[in-house]
N, CA, C, O and the ligand as a Tripos MOL2 file, in Angstrom:
@<TRIPOS>MOLECULE
protein
  277   275    70     0     0
PROTEIN
NO_CHARGES

@<TRIPOS>ATOM
      1 N         -12.1860  -11.6530   19.9710 N.3       1 MET1
      2 CA        -11.5400  -12.5860   19.0450 C.3       1 MET1
      3 C         -10.4080  -13.3370   19.7570 C.2       1 MET1
      4 O          -9.6100  -12.7460   20.4850 O.2       1 MET1
      5 N         -10.3630  -14.6290   19.5310 N.am      2 LYS2
      6 CA         -9.2770  -15.4110   20.1240 C.3       2 LYS2
      7 C          -8.0250  -15.2850   19.2590 C.2       2 LYS2
      8 O          -7.9350  -15.8790   18.1850 O.2       2 LYS2
      9 N          -7.0800  -14.5180   19.7350 N.am      3 THR3
     10 CA         -5.8770  -14.3200   18.9290 C.3       3 THR3
     11 C          -4.7370  -15.2200   19.3810 C.2       3 THR3
     12 O          -3.6950  -15.2830   18.7290 O.2       3 THR3
     13 N          -4.9350  -15.9200   20.5010 N.am      4 ASN4
     14 CA         -3.8560  -16.7600   21.0050 C.3       4 ASN4
     15 C          -3.9170  -18.1920   20.4740 C.2       4 ASN4
     16 O          -3.0020  -18.9850   20.6970 O.2       4 ASN4
     17 N          -4.9910  -18.5090   19.7800 N.am      5 GLU5
     18 CA         -5.1040  -19.8470   19.2240 C.3       5 GLU5
     19 C          -4.0310  -20.0750   18.1800 C.2       5 GLU5
     20 O          -3.6980  -19.1840   17.3980 O.2       5 GLU5
     21 N          -3.5040  -21.2730   18.1830 N.am      6 ARG6
     22 CA         -2.4680  -21.5940   17.2110 C.3       6 ARG6
     23 C          -3.1170  -21.7280   15.8340 C.2       6 ARG6
     24 O          -4.0740  -22.4820   15.6560 O.2       6 ARG6
     25 N          -2.5990  -21.0090   14.8970 N.am      7 GLN7
     26 CA         -3.1620  -20.9980   13.5580 C.3       7 GLN7
     27 C          -2.3400  -21.8820   12.6210 C.2       7 GLN7
     28 O          -1.1150  -21.9340   12.7300 O.2       7 GLN7
     29 N          -3.0110  -22.5730   11.7040 N.am      8 PRO8
     30 CA         -2.2660  -23.3290   10.6910 C.3       8 PRO8
     31 C          -1.6020  -22.3510    9.7340 C.2       8 PRO8
     32 O          -2.0340  -21.2060    9.6030 O.2       8 PRO8
     33 N          -0.5550  -22.8070    9.0700 N.am      9 GLU9
     34 CA          0.0920  -21.9060    8.1200 C.3       9 GLU9
     35 C          -0.8060  -21.7570    6.8920 C.2       9 GLU9
     36 O          -1.2850  -22.7410    6.3300 O.2       9 GLU9
     37 N          -1.0170  -20.5330    6.5000 N.am     10 ARG10
     38 CA         -1.8380  -20.2530    5.3300 C.3      10 ARG10
     39 C          -1.0210  -19.4350    4.3450 C.2      10 ARG10
     40 O          -0.0850  -18.7290    4.7190 O.2      10 ARG10
     41 N          -1.3970  -19.5480    3.0730 N.am     11 ILE11
     42 CA         -0.7560  -18.7230    2.0480 C.3      11 ILE11
     43 C          -1.7490  -17.6480    1.6460 C.2      11 ILE11
     44 O          -2.8810  -17.9420    1.2630 O.2      11 ILE11
     45 N          -1.3210  -16.4240    1.7350 N.am     12 CYS12
     46 CA         -2.2010  -15.3290    1.3530 C.3      12 CYS12
     47 C          -2.3370  -15.2890   -0.1690 C.2      12 CYS12
     48 O          -1.3300  -15.2260   -0.8740 O.2      12 CYS12
     49 N          -3.5710  -15.3240   -0.6850 N.am     13 PRO13
     50 CA         -3.7740  -15.3150   -2.1400 C.3      13 PRO13
     51 C          -3.4470  -13.9660   -2.7810 C.2      13 PRO13
     52 O          -3.3240  -13.8770   -4.0020 O.2      13 PRO13
     53 N          -3.3090  -12.9380   -1.9860 N.am     14 ILE14
     54 CA         -3.0300  -11.6200   -2.5540 C.3      14 ILE14
     55 C          -1.5320  -11.3780   -2.6750 C.2      14 ILE14
     56 O          -1.0400  -11.0480   -3.7540 O.2      14 ILE14
     57 N          -0.8000  -11.5400   -1.5680 N.am     15 CYS15
     58 CA          0.6370  -11.2510   -1.6190 C.3      15 CYS15
     59 C           1.4770  -12.5270   -1.7160 C.2      15 CYS15
     60 O           2.6870  -12.4530   -1.9320 O.2      15 CYS15
     61 N           0.8410  -13.7120   -1.5550 N.am     16 GLY16
     62 CA          1.5670  -14.9620   -1.6920 C.3      16 GLY16
     63 C           2.4400  -15.3240   -0.5020 C.2      16 GLY16
     64 O           3.2110  -16.2820   -0.5560 O.2      16 GLY16
     65 N           2.3150  -14.5610    0.5630 N.am     17 LYS17
     66 CA          3.1330  -14.7750    1.7500 C.3      17 LYS17
     67 C           2.5290  -15.8660    2.6390 C.2      17 LYS17
     68 O           1.3100  -15.9510    2.7830 O.2      17 LYS17
     69 N           3.3900  -16.7000    3.2320 N.am     18 ALA18
     70 CA          2.9220  -17.6840    4.2020 C.3      18 ALA18
     71 C           2.8320  -16.9820    5.5500 C.2      18 ALA18
     72 O           3.7330  -16.2350    5.9350 O.2      18 ALA18
     73 N           1.7390  -17.2270    6.2620 N.am     19 TYR19
     74 CA          1.5760  -16.5500    7.5500 C.3      19 TYR19
     75 C           0.8360  -17.4570    8.5150 C.2      19 TYR19
     76 O           0.1080  -18.3560    8.0930 O.2      19 TYR19
     77 N           1.0180  -17.2260    9.8030 N.am     20 ARG20
     78 CA          0.3290  -18.0000   10.8350 C.3      20 ARG20
     79 C          -0.5430  -17.1070   11.7120 C.2      20 ARG20
     80 O          -1.1370  -17.5760   12.6830 O.2      20 ARG20
     81 N          -0.6170  -15.8700   11.3850 N.am     21 ALA21
     82 CA         -1.4440  -14.9610   12.1760 C.3      21 ALA21
     83 C          -2.9150  -15.2570   11.9020 C.2      21 ALA21
     84 O          -3.2490  -15.9720   10.9570 O.2      21 ALA21
     85 N          -3.7770  -14.7070   12.7240 N.am     22 VAL22
     86 CA         -5.2110  -14.8620   12.4960 C.3      22 VAL22
     87 C          -5.5440  -14.1750   11.1740 C.2      22 VAL22
     88 O          -5.2410  -12.9940   11.0020 O.2      22 VAL22
     89 N          -6.1660  -14.8990   10.2370 N.am     23 PRO23
     90 CA         -6.4270  -14.3030    8.9240 C.3      23 PRO23
     91 C          -7.4970  -13.2180    8.9520 C.2      23 PRO23
     92 O          -8.3290  -13.1550    9.8570 O.2      23 PRO23
     93 N          -7.4460  -12.3860    7.9510 N.am     24 ALA24
     94 CA         -8.4900  -11.3800    7.7690 C.3      24 ALA24
     95 C          -9.3750  -11.8490    6.6270 C.2      24 ALA24
     96 O          -8.9570  -12.6390    5.7820 O.2      24 ALA24
     97 N         -10.5920  -11.3550    6.6140 N.am     25 LEU25
     98 CA        -11.5290  -11.7100    5.5590 C.3      25 LEU25
     99 C         -11.4730  -10.6100    4.4940 C.2      25 LEU25
    100 O         -11.6100   -9.4240    4.7910 O.2      25 LEU25
    101 N         -11.2680  -11.0390    3.2480 N.am     26 SER26
    102 CA        -11.2180  -10.0370    2.1860 C.3      26 SER26
    103 C         -12.5530   -9.3250    2.0650 C.2      26 SER26
    104 O         -13.6130   -9.9510    2.0680 O.2      26 SER26
    105 N         -12.4830   -8.0150    1.9610 N.am     27 ARG27
    106 CA        -13.7230   -7.2380    1.7970 C.3      27 ARG27
    107 C         -14.2520   -7.3700    0.3790 C.2      27 ARG27
    108 O         -15.4030   -7.0310    0.1070 O.2      27 ARG27
    109 N         -13.4050   -7.8650   -0.5310 N.am     28 LYS28
    110 CA        -13.8190   -7.9240   -1.9270 C.3      28 LYS28
    111 C         -14.9240   -8.9430   -2.1590 C.2      28 LYS28
    112 O         -15.8850   -8.6690   -2.8780 O.2      28 LYS28
    113 N         -14.7870  -10.1440   -1.5400 N.am     29 ASP29
    114 CA        -15.8500  -11.1390   -1.7280 C.3      29 ASP29
    115 C         -16.4420  -11.6330   -0.4090 C.2      29 ASP29
    116 O         -17.3960  -12.4120   -0.3980 O.2      29 ASP29
    117 N         -15.8620  -11.1710    0.7080 N.am     30 GLY30
    118 CA        -16.4090  -11.5430    2.0100 C.3      30 GLY30
    119 C         -16.1630  -12.9790    2.4210 C.2      30 GLY30
    120 O         -16.7200  -13.4230    3.4240 O.2      30 GLY30
    121 N         -15.3280  -13.7420    1.6680 N.am     31 GLN31
    122 CA        -15.0660  -15.1210    2.0780 C.3      31 GLN31
    123 C         -13.6230  -15.5640    1.9120 C.2      31 GLN31
    124 O         -13.2280  -16.5870    2.4710 O.2      31 GLN31
    125 N         -12.8330  -14.8250    1.1630 N.am     32 THR32
    126 CA        -11.4390  -15.2030    0.9840 C.3      32 THR32
    127 C         -10.6290  -14.8020    2.2090 C.2      32 THR32
    128 O         -10.7070  -13.6640    2.6700 O.2      32 THR32
    129 N          -9.8470  -15.7500    2.7350 N.am     33 LEU33
    130 CA         -8.9960  -15.4400    3.8750 C.3      33 LEU33
    131 C          -7.6720  -14.8900    3.3710 C.2      33 LEU33
    132 O          -7.0060  -15.5030    2.5360 O.2      33 LEU33
    133 N          -7.3080  -13.7540    3.8780 N.am     34 ILE34
    134 CA         -6.0640  -13.1060    3.4660 C.3      34 ILE34
    135 C          -5.2310  -12.7870    4.6990 C.2      34 ILE34
    136 O          -5.7340  -12.8480    5.8210 O.2      34 ILE34
    137 N          -3.9690  -12.4500    4.4990 N.am     35 CYS35
    138 CA         -3.1230  -12.1830    5.6600 C.3      35 CYS35
    139 C          -3.5140  -10.8360    6.2890 C.2      35 CYS35
    140 O          -4.1060   -9.9840    5.6260 O.2      35 CYS35
    141 N          -3.1810  -10.6550    7.5600 N.am     36 PRO36
    142 CA         -3.5720   -9.4110    8.2470 C.3      36 PRO36
    143 C          -3.0780   -8.1500    7.5420 C.2      36 PRO36
    144 O          -3.7570   -7.1240    7.5330 O.2      36 PRO36
    145 N          -1.8790   -8.2420    6.9470 N.am     37 ASP37
    146 CA         -1.3450   -7.0650    6.2510 C.3      37 ASP37
    147 C          -2.2350   -6.6790    5.0790 C.2      37 ASP37
    148 O          -2.5440   -5.5030    4.8850 O.2      37 ASP37
    149 N          -2.6470   -7.6770    4.2980 N.am     38 CYS38
    150 CA         -3.5010   -7.3780    3.1510 C.3      38 CYS38
    151 C          -4.8800   -6.9200    3.6230 C.2      38 CYS38
    152 O          -5.5220   -6.0960    2.9710 O.2      38 CYS38
    153 N          -5.3340   -7.4560    4.7570 N.am     39 GLY39
    154 CA         -6.5970   -7.0060    5.3250 C.3      39 GLY39
    155 C          -6.5200   -5.5380    5.6870 C.2      39 GLY39
    156 O          -7.4500   -4.7680    5.4520 O.2      39 GLY39
    157 N          -5.3750   -5.1660    6.2700 N.am     40 THR40
    158 CA         -5.1700   -3.7650    6.6270 C.3      40 THR40
    159 C          -5.1080   -2.9050    5.3730 C.2      40 THR40
    160 O          -5.6770   -1.8150    5.3270 O.2      40 THR40
    161 N          -4.3980   -3.4120    4.3370 N.am     41 ARG41
    162 CA         -4.3060   -2.6520    3.0820 C.3      41 ARG41
    163 C          -5.6860   -2.4110    2.4770 C.2      41 ARG41
    164 O          -5.9880   -1.3140    2.0080 O.2      41 ARG41
    165 N          -6.5150   -3.4480    2.4940 N.am     42 GLU42
    166 CA         -7.8680   -3.2880    1.9420 C.3      42 GLU42
    167 C          -8.6510   -2.2350    2.7220 C.2      42 GLU42
    168 O          -9.3480   -1.3970    2.1510 O.2      42 GLU42
    169 N          -8.5110   -2.3050    4.0500 N.am     43 ALA43
    170 CA         -9.2300   -1.3400    4.8910 C.3      43 ALA43
    171 C          -8.7380    0.0740    4.6010 C.2      43 ALA43
    172 O          -9.5350    1.0070    4.5090 O.2      43 ALA43
    173 N          -7.4240    0.2280    4.4560 N.am     44 LEU44
    174 CA         -6.8630    1.5530    4.2010 C.3      44 LEU44
    175 C          -7.2540    2.0540    2.8090 C.2      44 LEU44
    176 O          -7.4920    3.2450    2.6110 O.2      44 LEU44
    177 N          -7.3150    1.1170    1.8400 N.am     45 THR45
    178 CA         -7.7410    1.4940    0.4940 C.3      45 THR45
    179 C          -9.1660    2.0300    0.5380 C.2      45 THR45
    180 O          -9.5010    3.0090   -0.1290 O.2      45 THR45
    181 N          -9.9930    1.3700    1.3370 N.am     46 THR46
    182 CA        -11.3860    1.8110    1.5000 C.3      46 THR46
    183 C         -11.4390    3.2360    2.0230 C.2      46 THR46
    184 O         -12.3460    4.0030    1.6990 O.2      46 THR46
    185 N         -10.4470    3.5740    2.8400 N.am     47 LEU47
    186 CA        -10.4080    4.9220    3.4170 C.3      47 LEU47
    187 C          -9.7730    5.9350    2.4630 C.2      47 LEU47
    188 O          -9.6910    7.1230    2.7730 O.2      47 LEU47
    189 N          -9.3250    5.4530    1.2980 N.am     48 GLY48
    190 CA         -8.7290    6.3560    0.3190 C.3      48 GLY48
    191 C          -7.2620    6.6600    0.5660 C.2      48 GLY48
    192 O          -6.7480    7.6810    0.1070 O.2      48 GLY48
    193 N          -6.5790    5.7630    1.3010 N.am     49 ILE49
    194 CA         -5.1520    5.9610    1.5930 C.3      49 ILE49
    195 C          -4.3190    5.3920    0.4470 C.2      49 ILE49
    196 O          -4.5620    4.2760   -0.0120 O.2      49 ILE49
    197 N          -3.3460    6.1580   -0.0060 N.am     50 GLU50
    198 CA         -2.4970    5.7300   -1.1290 C.3      50 GLU50
    199 C          -1.6020    4.5680   -0.7070 C.2      50 GLU50
    200 O          -1.2280    4.4630    0.4610 O.2      50 GLU50
    201 N          -1.2520    3.6770   -1.6730 N.am     51 PRO51
    202 CA         -0.4200    2.5050   -1.3650 C.3      51 PRO51
    203 C           0.8920    2.8230   -0.6400 C.2      51 PRO51
    204 O           1.2710    2.1000    0.2810 O.2      51 PRO51
    205 N           1.5810    3.8770   -1.0330 N.am     52 ASP52
    206 CA          2.8670    4.1590   -0.3530 C.3      52 ASP52
    207 C           2.6160    4.5890    1.0920 C.2      52 ASP52
    208 O           3.4310    4.3250    1.9750 O.2      52 ASP52
    209 N           1.5000    5.2420    1.3200 N.am     53 GLU53
    210 CA          1.1190    5.6340    2.6760 C.3      53 GLU53
    211 C           0.7140    4.3920    3.4700 C.2      53 GLU53
    212 O           0.9850    4.3010    4.6680 O.2      53 GLU53
    213 N           0.0650    3.4350    2.8010 N.am     54 GLN54
    214 CA         -0.3480    2.1840    3.4530 C.3      54 GLN54
    215 C           0.8600    1.4320    3.9880 C.2      54 GLN54
    216 O           0.8310    0.9000    5.0980 O.2      54 GLN54
    217 N           1.9270    1.3910    3.1870 N.am     55 GLU55
    218 CA          3.1300    0.6700    3.6150 C.3      55 GLU55
    219 C           3.7500    1.3210    4.8460 C.2      55 GLU55
    220 O           4.2630    0.6330    5.7270 O.2      55 GLU55
    221 N           3.7010    2.6360    4.9020 N.am     56 LYS56
    222 CA          4.2340    3.3550    6.0730 C.3      56 LYS56
    223 C           3.4310    3.0000    7.3200 C.2      56 LYS56
    224 O           3.9840    2.7780    8.3970 O.2      56 LYS56
    225 N           2.1130    2.9540    7.1440 N.am     57 ILE57
    226 CA          1.2440    2.6270    8.2790 C.3      57 ILE57
    227 C           1.4940    1.1920    8.7450 C.2      57 ILE57
    228 O           1.5410    0.9190    9.9440 O.2      57 ILE57
    229 N           1.6560    0.2710    7.7710 N.am     58 LEU58
    230 CA          1.9250   -1.1250    8.1250 C.3      58 LEU58
    231 C           3.2460   -1.2460    8.8730 C.2      58 LEU58
    232 O           3.3520   -2.0110    9.8320 O.2      58 LEU58
    233 N           4.2470   -0.4970    8.4400 N.am     59 ALA59
    234 CA          5.5550   -0.5400    9.1020 C.3      59 ALA59
    235 C           5.4320   -0.0990   10.5540 C.2      59 ALA59
    236 O           6.0340   -0.6930   11.4480 O.2      59 ALA59
    237 N           4.6480    0.9440   10.7770 N.am     60 VAL60
    238 CA          4.4260    1.4380   12.1440 C.3      60 VAL60
    239 C           3.6730    0.3850   12.9580 C.2      60 VAL60
    240 O           3.9980    0.1390   14.1200 O.2      60 VAL60
    241 N           2.6690   -0.2310   12.3410 N.am     61 MET61
    242 CA          1.8910   -1.2540   13.0470 C.3      61 MET61
    243 C           2.7620   -2.4460   13.4340 C.2      61 MET61
    244 O           2.6360   -2.9820   14.5350 O.2      61 MET61
    245 N           3.6470   -2.8570   12.5220 N.am     62 HIS62
    246 CA          4.5330   -3.9920   12.8180 C.3      62 HIS62
    247 C           5.4450   -3.6730   13.9960 C.2      62 HIS62
    248 O           5.6840   -4.5100   14.8650 O.2      62 HIS62
    249 N           5.9380   -2.4600   14.0020 N.am     63 LYS63
    250 CA          6.8070   -2.0230   15.0880 C.3      63 LYS63
    251 C           6.0490   -2.0970   16.4160 C.2      63 LYS63
    252 O           6.5670   -2.5630   17.4310 O.2      63 LYS63
    253 N           4.8170   -1.6240   16.3680 N.am     64 PHE64
    254 CA          3.9480   -1.5970   17.5320 C.3      64 PHE64
    255 C           3.6550   -3.0190   18.0190 C.2      64 PHE64
    256 O           3.7190   -3.2890   19.2180 O.2      64 PHE64
    257 N           3.3360   -3.9240   17.0970 N.am     65 MET65
    258 CA          2.9960   -5.3050   17.4670 C.3      65 MET65
    259 C           4.2270   -6.0510   17.9830 C.2      65 MET65
    260 O           4.1280   -6.8600   18.9060 O.2      65 MET65
    261 N           5.3790   -5.7740   17.3850 N.am     66 ASP66
    262 CA          6.6090   -6.4600   17.8050 C.3      66 ASP66
    263 C           6.9350   -6.1560   19.2630 C.2      66 ASP66
    264 O           7.5280   -6.9800   19.9590 O.2      66 ASP66
    265 N           6.5490   -4.9850   19.7110 N.am     67 SER67
    266 CA          6.8870   -4.6090   21.0840 C.3      67 SER67
    267 C           6.0960   -5.4370   22.0920 C.2      67 SER67
    268 O           6.3860   -5.3880   23.2870 O.2      67 SER67
    269 N           5.1040   -6.1960   21.6320 N.am     68 TYR68
    270 CA          4.3220   -7.0370   22.5220 C.3      68 TYR68
    271 C           4.7890   -8.4900   22.5040 C.2      68 TYR68
    272 O           4.2620   -9.3280   23.2350 O.2      68 TYR68
    273 N           5.7640   -8.7770   21.6780 N.am     69 GLU69
    274 CA          6.2100  -10.1720   21.5890 C.3      69 GLU69
    275 C           7.3810  -10.4680   22.5090 C.2      69 GLU69
    276 O           7.8660  -11.5990   22.5460 O.2      69 GLU69
    277 ZN         -1.2490  -10.8670    2.0500 Zn       70 ZN70
@<TRIPOS>BOND
     1     1     2 1
     2     2     3 1
     3     3     4 2
     4     3     5 am
     5     5     6 1
     6     6     7 1
     7     7     8 2
     8     7     9 am
     9     9    10 1
    10    10    11 1
    11    11    12 2
    12    11    13 am
    13    13    14 1
    14    14    15 1
    15    15    16 2
    16    15    17 am
    17    17    18 1
    18    18    19 1
    19    19    20 2
    20    19    21 am
    21    21    22 1
    22    22    23 1
    23    23    24 2
    24    23    25 am
    25    25    26 1
    26    26    27 1
    27    27    28 2
    28    27    29 am
    29    29    30 1
    30    30    31 1
    31    31    32 2
    32    31    33 am
    33    33    34 1
    34    34    35 1
    35    35    36 2
    36    35    37 am
    37    37    38 1
    38    38    39 1
    39    39    40 2
    40    39    41 am
    41    41    42 1
    42    42    43 1
    43    43    44 2
    44    43    45 am
    45    45    46 1
    46    46    47 1
    47    47    48 2
    48    47    49 am
    49    49    50 1
    50    50    51 1
    51    51    52 2
    52    51    53 am
    53    53    54 1
    54    54    55 1
    55    55    56 2
    56    55    57 am
    57    57    58 1
    58    58    59 1
    59    59    60 2
    60    59    61 am
    61    61    62 1
    62    62    63 1
    63    63    64 2
    64    63    65 am
    65    65    66 1
    66    66    67 1
    67    67    68 2
    68    67    69 am
    69    69    70 1
    70    70    71 1
    71    71    72 2
    72    71    73 am
    73    73    74 1
    74    74    75 1
    75    75    76 2
    76    75    77 am
    77    77    78 1
    78    78    79 1
    79    79    80 2
    80    79    81 am
    81    81    82 1
    82    82    83 1
    83    83    84 2
    84    83    85 am
    85    85    86 1
    86    86    87 1
    87    87    88 2
    88    87    89 am
    89    89    90 1
    90    90    91 1
    91    91    92 2
    92    91    93 am
    93    93    94 1
    94    94    95 1
    95    95    96 2
    96    95    97 am
    97    97    98 1
    98    98    99 1
    99    99   100 2
   100    99   101 am
   101   101   102 1
   102   102   103 1
   103   103   104 2
   104   103   105 am
   105   105   106 1
   106   106   107 1
   107   107   108 2
   108   107   109 am
   109   109   110 1
   110   110   111 1
   111   111   112 2
   112   111   113 am
   113   113   114 1
   114   114   115 1
   115   115   116 2
   116   115   117 am
   117   117   118 1
   118   118   119 1
   119   119   120 2
   120   119   121 am
   121   121   122 1
   122   122   123 1
   123   123   124 2
   124   123   125 am
   125   125   126 1
   126   126   127 1
   127   127   128 2
   128   127   129 am
   129   129   130 1
   130   130   131 1
   131   131   132 2
   132   131   133 am
   133   133   134 1
   134   134   135 1
   135   135   136 2
   136   135   137 am
   137   137   138 1
   138   138   139 1
   139   139   140 2
   140   139   141 am
   141   141   142 1
   142   142   143 1
   143   143   144 2
   144   143   145 am
   145   145   146 1
   146   146   147 1
   147   147   148 2
   148   147   149 am
   149   149   150 1
   150   150   151 1
   151   151   152 2
   152   151   153 am
   153   153   154 1
   154   154   155 1
   155   155   156 2
   156   155   157 am
   157   157   158 1
   158   158   159 1
   159   159   160 2
   160   159   161 am
   161   161   162 1
   162   162   163 1
   163   163   164 2
   164   163   165 am
   165   165   166 1
   166   166   167 1
   167   167   168 2
   168   167   169 am
   169   169   170 1
   170   170   171 1
   171   171   172 2
   172   171   173 am
   173   173   174 1
   174   174   175 1
   175   175   176 2
   176   175   177 am
   177   177   178 1
   178   178   179 1
   179   179   180 2
   180   179   181 am
   181   181   182 1
   182   182   183 1
   183   183   184 2
   184   183   185 am
   185   185   186 1
   186   186   187 1
   187   187   188 2
   188   187   189 am
   189   189   190 1
   190   190   191 1
   191   191   192 2
   192   191   193 am
   193   193   194 1
   194   194   195 1
   195   195   196 2
   196   195   197 am
   197   197   198 1
   198   198   199 1
   199   199   200 2
   200   199   201 am
   201   201   202 1
   202   202   203 1
   203   203   204 2
   204   203   205 am
   205   205   206 1
   206   206   207 1
   207   207   208 2
   208   207   209 am
   209   209   210 1
   210   210   211 1
   211   211   212 2
   212   211   213 am
   213   213   214 1
   214   214   215 1
   215   215   216 2
   216   215   217 am
   217   217   218 1
   218   218   219 1
   219   219   220 2
   220   219   221 am
   221   221   222 1
   222   222   223 1
   223   223   224 2
   224   223   225 am
   225   225   226 1
   226   226   227 1
   227   227   228 2
   228   227   229 am
   229   229   230 1
   230   230   231 1
   231   231   232 2
   232   231   233 am
   233   233   234 1
   234   234   235 1
   235   235   236 2
   236   235   237 am
   237   237   238 1
   238   238   239 1
   239   239   240 2
   240   239   241 am
   241   241   242 1
   242   242   243 1
   243   243   244 2
   244   243   245 am
   245   245   246 1
   246   246   247 1
   247   247   248 2
   248   247   249 am
   249   249   250 1
   250   250   251 1
   251   251   252 2
   252   251   253 am
   253   253   254 1
   254   254   255 1
   255   255   256 2
   256   255   257 am
   257   257   258 1
   258   258   259 1
   259   259   260 2
   260   259   261 am
   261   261   262 1
   262   262   263 1
   263   263   264 2
   264   263   265 am
   265   265   266 1
   266   266   267 1
   267   267   268 2
   268   267   269 am
   269   269   270 1
   270   270   271 1
   271   271   272 2
   272   271   273 am
   273   273   274 1
   274   274   275 1
   275   275   276 2
@<TRIPOS>SUBSTRUCTURE
     1 MET1         2 RESIDUE 1 A MET
     2 LYS2         6 RESIDUE 1 A LYS
     3 THR3        10 RESIDUE 1 A THR
     4 ASN4        14 RESIDUE 1 A ASN
     5 GLU5        18 RESIDUE 1 A GLU
     6 ARG6        22 RESIDUE 1 A ARG
     7 GLN7        26 RESIDUE 1 A GLN
     8 PRO8        30 RESIDUE 1 A PRO
     9 GLU9        34 RESIDUE 1 A GLU
    10 ARG10       38 RESIDUE 1 A ARG
    11 ILE11       42 RESIDUE 1 A ILE
    12 CYS12       46 RESIDUE 1 A CYS
    13 PRO13       50 RESIDUE 1 A PRO
    14 ILE14       54 RESIDUE 1 A ILE
    15 CYS15       58 RESIDUE 1 A CYS
    16 GLY16       62 RESIDUE 1 A GLY
    17 LYS17       66 RESIDUE 1 A LYS
    18 ALA18       70 RESIDUE 1 A ALA
    19 TYR19       74 RESIDUE 1 A TYR
    20 ARG20       78 RESIDUE 1 A ARG
    21 ALA21       82 RESIDUE 1 A ALA
    22 VAL22       86 RESIDUE 1 A VAL
    23 PRO23       90 RESIDUE 1 A PRO
    24 ALA24       94 RESIDUE 1 A ALA
    25 LEU25       98 RESIDUE 1 A LEU
    26 SER26      102 RESIDUE 1 A SER
    27 ARG27      106 RESIDUE 1 A ARG
    28 LYS28      110 RESIDUE 1 A LYS
    29 ASP29      114 RESIDUE 1 A ASP
    30 GLY30      118 RESIDUE 1 A GLY
    31 GLN31      122 RESIDUE 1 A GLN
    32 THR32      126 RESIDUE 1 A THR
    33 LEU33      130 RESIDUE 1 A LEU
    34 ILE34      134 RESIDUE 1 A ILE
    35 CYS35      138 RESIDUE 1 A CYS
    36 PRO36      142 RESIDUE 1 A PRO
    37 ASP37      146 RESIDUE 1 A ASP
    38 CYS38      150 RESIDUE 1 A CYS
    39 GLY39      154 RESIDUE 1 A GLY
    40 THR40      158 RESIDUE 1 A THR
    41 ARG41      162 RESIDUE 1 A ARG
    42 GLU42      166 RESIDUE 1 A GLU
    43 ALA43      170 RESIDUE 1 A ALA
    44 LEU44      174 RESIDUE 1 A LEU
    45 THR45      178 RESIDUE 1 A THR
    46 THR46      182 RESIDUE 1 A THR
    47 LEU47      186 RESIDUE 1 A LEU
    48 GLY48      190 RESIDUE 1 A GLY
    49 ILE49      194 RESIDUE 1 A ILE
    50 GLU50      198 RESIDUE 1 A GLU
    51 PRO51      202 RESIDUE 1 A PRO
    52 ASP52      206 RESIDUE 1 A ASP
    53 GLU53      210 RESIDUE 1 A GLU
    54 GLN54      214 RESIDUE 1 A GLN
    55 GLU55      218 RESIDUE 1 A GLU
    56 LYS56      222 RESIDUE 1 A LYS
    57 ILE57      226 RESIDUE 1 A ILE
    58 LEU58      230 RESIDUE 1 A LEU
    59 ALA59      234 RESIDUE 1 A ALA
    60 VAL60      238 RESIDUE 1 A VAL
    61 MET61      242 RESIDUE 1 A MET
    62 HIS62      246 RESIDUE 1 A HIS
    63 LYS63      250 RESIDUE 1 A LYS
    64 PHE64      254 RESIDUE 1 A PHE
    65 MET65      258 RESIDUE 1 A MET
    66 ASP66      262 RESIDUE 1 A ASP
    67 SER67      266 RESIDUE 1 A SER
    68 TYR68      270 RESIDUE 1 A TYR
    69 GLU69      274 RESIDUE 1 A GLU
    70 ZN70       277 GROUP 0 **** ****
């Protein structure tokens, strides 16, 4: 996947956040573009992870990704 391409600003229909990261495809309908965080949440929900646990995982992921910037 080309992650270095400049992305247009998009508004995530789930959380309403503006983002420029490479969008994720919603698993719910297979065509809605959502922000990477919501994509991760959907994936974690599929795995049966509780929402409060999902936020902890996202926080760790953000920390991890920030170290590459
Ligand atoms: Zn979102």
